[in-house]
C-alpha positions as CSV (number, residue, x, y, z in Angstrom):
1,M,94.9,130.5,209.2
2,T,93.7,127.3,207.7
3,V,94.9,123.9,208.8
4,S,95.8,121.3,206.2
5,P,93.6,118.1,206.4
6,D,96.7,116.0,206.3
7,N,97.7,117.5,209.7
8,G,94.8,115.9,211.5
9,S,92.2,118.7,211.1
10,P,88.5,117.9,211.6
11,G,88.0,118.2,207.9
12,G,90.4,115.5,206.9
13,E,92.0,112.2,208.1
14,T,95.6,111.5,208.8
15,G,97.4,108.8,206.8
16,A,97.0,106.3,209.6
17,G,93.3,107.1,209.8
18,R,92.9,106.5,206.0
19,A,94.7,103.2,206.3
20,E,92.5,102.1,209.2
21,A,89.4,103.1,207.1
22,L,90.3,100.7,204.2
23,P,87.9,97.9,203.6
24,P,89.0,94.5,204.8
25,I,89.6,93.2,201.3
26,R,91.9,96.1,200.4
27,R,93.8,95.7,203.7
28,F,94.2,92.0,203.0
29,G,95.5,92.8,199.5
30,A,98.0,95.2,200.9
31,L,99.2,92.7,203.5
32,F,99.5,90.0,200.9
33,G,101.4,92.2,198.5
34,A,103.8,93.2,201.3
35,V,104.5,89.6,202.3
36,V,104.6,87.8,198.9
37,A,106.3,89.3,195.8
38,P,103.8,89.0,192.9
39,T,106.5,88.2,190.3
40,S,108.1,85.5,192.4
41,F,104.7,84.1,193.2
42,V,103.6,83.9,189.6
43,T,107.0,82.4,188.5
44,G,106.7,79.8,191.2
45,L,103.3,78.8,190.0
46,L,104.4,78.6,186.4
47,Y,107.4,76.4,187.4
48,Y,105.1,74.1,189.4
49,F,102.6,73.6,186.6
50,G,105.4,73.0,184.0
51,L,107.0,70.5,186.3
52,N,103.7,68.7,186.8
53,Q,103.0,68.5,183.1
54,A,106.5,67.3,182.2
55,Y,106.3,64.7,184.9
56,W,103.1,63.1,183.6
57,F,104.2,63.4,180.0
58,Y,107.4,61.4,180.5
59,A,105.8,59.1,183.1
60,Y,103.4,57.9,180.3
61,F,106.5,56.4,178.6
62,G,108.0,55.1,181.9
63,V,110.7,57.8,182.0
64,D,111.5,59.7,185.2
65,A,111.5,63.4,184.2
66,T,114.1,64.2,186.8
67,L,116.8,62.3,184.8
68,L,116.4,64.7,181.8
69,G,117.9,67.8,183.5
70,L,115.2,70.1,182.5
71,G,115.8,73.7,183.6
72,T,113.7,76.5,185.0
73,T,113.2,78.0,181.5
74,D,112.0,74.6,180.1
75,Y,109.4,74.3,182.8
76,L,108.2,77.9,182.4
77,V,107.8,77.3,178.6
78,I,106.0,74.0,179.2
79,S,103.6,75.6,181.7
80,V,102.2,77.9,179.0
81,D,100.7,74.8,177.3
82,S,98.9,73.6,180.5
83,L,97.8,77.1,181.7
84,F,96.5,78.6,178.5
85,V,93.0,77.1,178.7
86,P,92.5,77.5,182.5
87,M,93.6,81.2,182.3
88,V,91.2,81.9,179.4
89,V,88.3,80.1,181.2
90,A,89.1,81.9,184.5
91,A,89.3,85.3,182.8
92,G,86.0,84.7,181.0
93,A,84.3,83.6,184.1
94,G,85.7,86.6,186.0
95,L,84.5,89.0,183.3
96,A,81.0,87.4,183.4
97,A,80.9,87.7,187.2
98,F,81.8,91.4,187.0
99,W,79.1,92.0,184.4
100,G,76.6,90.0,186.4
101,H,77.4,92.1,189.5
102,D,76.9,95.3,187.6
103,L,73.5,94.1,186.3
104,L,72.5,93.1,189.8
105,R,73.4,96.6,191.2
106,A,71.4,98.2,188.4
107,R,68.5,96.0,189.2
108,L,68.7,96.9,192.9
109,T,68.7,100.6,192.2
110,T,65.3,100.3,190.5
111,G,63.5,99.7,193.7
112,A,63.2,95.9,193.5
113,R,65.8,95.3,196.2
114,P,63.6,93.4,198.7
115,R,62.2,91.1,196.1
116,V,65.5,90.4,194.5
117,L,67.1,89.7,197.9
118,R,64.4,87.3,198.9
119,I,65.0,85.2,195.8
120,L,68.7,85.7,195.1
121,V,70.4,85.5,198.5
122,P,68.8,82.1,199.5
123,V,69.6,80.6,196.0
124,L,73.2,81.8,196.0
125,G,73.7,80.7,199.6
126,S,72.2,77.3,199.1
127,A,74.2,76.7,195.9
128,G,77.4,77.9,197.5
129,F,76.9,75.7,200.6
130,L,76.2,72.5,198.5
131,L,79.2,73.1,196.2
132,A,81.6,73.9,199.1
133,L,80.3,70.9,201.0
134,G,81.0,68.7,197.9
135,G,84.5,70.1,197.5
136,F,85.4,69.6,201.2
137,W,84.0,66.1,201.1
138,S,86.2,65.3,198.1
139,V,89.2,66.5,200.0
140,L,88.5,64.0,202.8
141,D,87.2,61.1,200.7
142,D,88.7,60.6,197.3
143,R,86.0,58.0,196.4
144,L,83.4,60.7,195.9
145,F,82.0,60.9,192.4
146,L,83.4,64.4,191.9
147,R,87.0,63.1,192.0
148,S,86.3,60.9,189.0
149,H,85.8,64.0,186.8
150,L,88.6,66.3,185.7
151,A,89.0,69.3,188.1
152,M,85.3,68.9,189.2
153,A,86.1,68.6,193.0
154,P,88.5,71.7,193.2
155,L,86.2,73.8,191.1
156,S,83.2,72.8,193.2
157,L,85.1,74.0,196.3
158,A,86.3,77.2,194.8
159,I,82.9,78.2,193.3
160,G,81.1,77.3,196.5
161,V,83.4,79.5,198.7
162,I,83.1,82.4,196.2
163,L,79.3,82.2,196.2
164,L,79.2,82.0,200.0
165,A,81.5,85.0,200.3
166,Y,79.6,87.0,197.7
167,T,76.3,86.2,199.4
168,L,77.6,87.5,202.8
169,Q,79.1,90.6,201.3
170,L,75.8,91.3,199.4
171,R,73.8,91.2,202.6
172,R,76.3,93.4,204.5
173,S,76.9,96.0,201.8
174,L,73.3,96.8,201.0
175,P,71.5,99.4,203.2
176,P,68.7,98.1,205.5
177,E,65.2,98.1,204.2
178,R,62.8,100.9,205.1
179,I,60.7,99.9,208.2
180,A,57.0,99.8,207.3
181,T,54.2,101.0,209.5
182,P,52.3,98.3,211.4
183,S,49.2,98.7,209.2
184,G,51.3,98.4,206.0
185,S,50.1,101.8,204.7
186,A,52.1,104.9,204.1
187,P,52.1,107.6,206.8
188,D,49.5,110.4,206.6
189,E,50.4,113.4,204.6
190,G,49.3,115.8,207.3
191,A,51.3,114.1,210.0
192,E,54.2,115.9,211.3
193,P,57.6,114.4,210.7
194,P,59.2,113.0,213.8
195,T,61.5,115.4,215.5
196,S,65.1,114.5,215.7
197,P,66.6,114.2,219.2
198,E,68.9,116.9,220.4
199,P,72.5,116.4,219.4
200,P,74.5,115.0,222.2
201,D,77.0,117.2,224.0
202,A,80.4,117.2,222.3
203,S,82.0,116.0,225.5
204,S,80.0,112.8,225.3
205,T,80.9,111.9,221.7
206,S,84.4,110.7,222.4
207,P,84.8,107.0,221.7
208,R,85.0,104.6,224.6
209,P,88.0,102.3,224.8
210,R,85.7,99.2,224.7
211,Q,84.0,100.4,221.5
212,T,87.4,101.1,219.9
213,R,88.6,97.6,220.7
214,Q,85.5,96.1,219.3
215,A,85.9,98.2,216.1
216,V,89.5,97.0,215.7
217,R,88.5,93.4,216.4
218,S,85.7,93.5,213.8
219,E,88.1,95.0,211.2
220,W,90.7,92.2,211.7
221,V,87.9,89.6,211.7
222,G,87.0,90.9,208.2
223,V,90.6,90.7,207.1
224,A,90.9,87.1,208.4
225,E,87.7,86.2,206.7
226,W,89.0,87.4,203.3
227,A,92.3,85.7,204.0
228,V,90.7,82.3,204.6
229,S,88.5,82.7,201.6
230,F,91.5,83.6,199.4
231,V,93.5,80.6,200.7
232,L,90.6,78.2,200.0
233,V,89.9,79.6,196.6
234,G,93.6,79.8,195.7
235,L,94.4,76.3,196.8
236,S,91.3,75.0,194.9
237,L,92.3,76.7,191.7
238,I,95.9,75.4,192.0
239,W,94.5,71.9,192.6
240,A,92.3,72.3,189.5
241,A,95.1,73.6,187.3
242,S,97.4,70.7,188.6
243,D,94.8,68.1,187.5
244,Y,94.5,69.8,184.1
245,A,98.3,70.0,183.7
246,A,98.5,66.3,184.4
247,A,95.7,65.6,181.9
248,V,97.5,67.8,179.3
249,G,100.7,65.9,179.9
250,R,99.1,62.5,179.4
251,G,97.1,63.8,176.4
252,R,100.2,65.2,174.7
253,A,101.9,61.8,175.2
254,Q,99.0,59.9,173.7
255,G,99.0,62.3,170.8
256,L,102.7,61.6,170.2
257,V,102.2,57.9,170.3
258,S,99.4,58.1,167.7
259,Q,101.8,59.8,165.3
260,L,104.9,57.7,165.8
261,S,104.4,55.5,162.8
262,T,104.4,58.5,160.4
263,S,106.9,60.7,162.2
264,T,110.3,61.6,161.0
265,T,112.7,58.6,161.5
266,T,115.7,59.1,163.7
267,V,118.7,57.1,162.7
268,L,121.1,56.6,165.7
269,R,124.7,56.0,164.7
270,S,127.3,54.8,167.2
271,E,131.0,54.0,167.4
272,R,130.3,50.7,169.2
273,S,127.3,48.4,169.7
274,L,124.9,49.8,172.3
275,G,123.2,46.4,172.8
276,V,119.8,47.8,172.1
277,D,117.3,44.9,172.0
278,V,114.0,46.6,171.7
279,P,111.0,45.5,169.6
280,G,110.8,47.6,166.4
281,V,114.4,48.8,166.5
282,R,116.9,47.3,164.0
283,E,120.6,47.2,164.6
284,V,122.6,47.4,161.3
285,L,126.4,46.8,161.0
286,C,127.9,48.7,158.1
287,D,130.1,46.9,155.6
288,N,132.7,49.6,155.8
289,A,134.9,48.6,158.6
290,K,136.7,52.0,158.6
291,S,133.5,53.9,159.3
292,A,133.5,56.2,162.3
293,Y,130.0,55.0,163.2
294,P,129.7,51.4,162.0
295,Y,126.6,50.7,164.1
296,R,123.3,52.1,163.1
297,Y,119.9,51.8,164.8
298,E,116.7,52.4,162.8
299,G,113.0,52.6,163.7
300,L,113.4,55.3,166.3
301,V,111.8,58.7,166.9
302,L,113.4,61.5,168.9
303,V,111.2,62.8,171.7
304,I,113.5,65.4,173.3
305,Q,117.1,66.3,173.6
306,S,117.6,67.8,177.1
307,A,120.9,68.7,178.7
308,D,123.1,65.6,178.0
309,Q,120.3,63.1,177.2
310,Y,118.4,61.9,174.1
311,V,115.0,60.4,174.7
312,L,114.0,58.1,171.8
313,L,111.0,55.9,171.2
314,P,110.5,53.0,168.8
315,Q,108.0,53.8,166.1
316,S,106.1,50.7,167.1
317,W,105.9,51.8,170.7
318,T,102.9,50.7,172.8
319,R,102.3,50.9,176.5
320,D,102.2,47.1,176.8
321,T,105.5,46.3,174.9
322,G,107.2,49.6,174.4
323,V,110.6,50.6,175.8
324,A,111.9,54.2,175.9
325,L,115.6,54.8,175.3
326,V,117.6,57.4,177.2
327,I,120.9,57.7,175.4
328,P,123.8,59.9,176.7
329,R,124.7,62.8,174.4
330,T,128.4,62.2,173.6
331,D,130.7,62.3,170.6
332,A,130.4,58.5,170.3
333,V,126.8,58.8,168.9
334,R,125.3,60.8,166.1
335,L,121.7,61.4,165.0
336,E,120.3,61.5,161.5
337,F,116.7,62.4,160.6
338,V,114.9,60.9,157.6
339,P,111.4,62.1,156.7
340,Y,108.7,59.6,156.5
341,A,108.4,59.8,152.8
342,A,112.1,59.1,152.3
343,R,112.4,56.1,154.6
344,G,112.6,53.6,151.7
345,T,115.8,55.2,150.4
346,L,117.9,54.1,153.4
347,N,120.8,52.0,152.4
348,R,121.3,49.6,155.3
349,S,124.8,48.4,154.2
350,V,126.5,51.7,153.3
351,C,127.6,54.1,156.0
């Protein structure tokens, strides 16, 4: 009668045994997936980056983004703008890293392992140490020159940790080198091969409790090492993406300002005077006293309509003299849009 390997036979491992035999990185991935739901994690990151970009976009005009009532969907849509370039760059860098690893493995199988290791491992280790040191130093001291460049400090930390981890794994995963003879020459052809020692008695092969504890400890040390590396690299990439999202928000705001003078004009009509006294905005009172919206404000550009708020900018807005208007969305106001080419056809007296 044959015994199934799943039942703990000598020819197979139990499910618990297979779980214990997983590499540390796979065990860490299983633990991370069990604790953090991937969908919720990704959604939270997208929300954070969208919130960050929206904050810096409206802060450029002096508007607090929390007043606009943007929802979760708005932030998720905005985050696509700030994450497209970082995701493309990260995917390209990851693909290049995988290809480079395959090329390195092919190189090592050709018999050039000692020579490659003598050159590659010190170079990767030194570069990783310097980059990680610069990133850590930037965390503690924001006056370091890396902080003056966009995402340079977090990327330095992330790349440095990745290089250090890869260097250590490269040293551990490769088999040890063949031990050479003292004279450096190959052994004699006529020499007899060394006899292998007698196999130990089966009763003496059972693992000792101390060795078992050491093996479990070494396994969890490996899991903890991958966890720390993942946290450092993950936080560094979030830091870099946050800096980029802030830069995108400010850049989008500057691009909008550069196009204000030729943008579609927004005419704001109101039932009563709004008391708007802003440079570049004209208040016009219509001749028709029976008009439902006798007050008209020209020279504005609509930035966004969010929830119950209109955000408008004067077409002559500047950071030194500009004022942003946040108008409640009610039945007492109405918006009209006039293309740039048709601005001269506005009749300021007829409503």
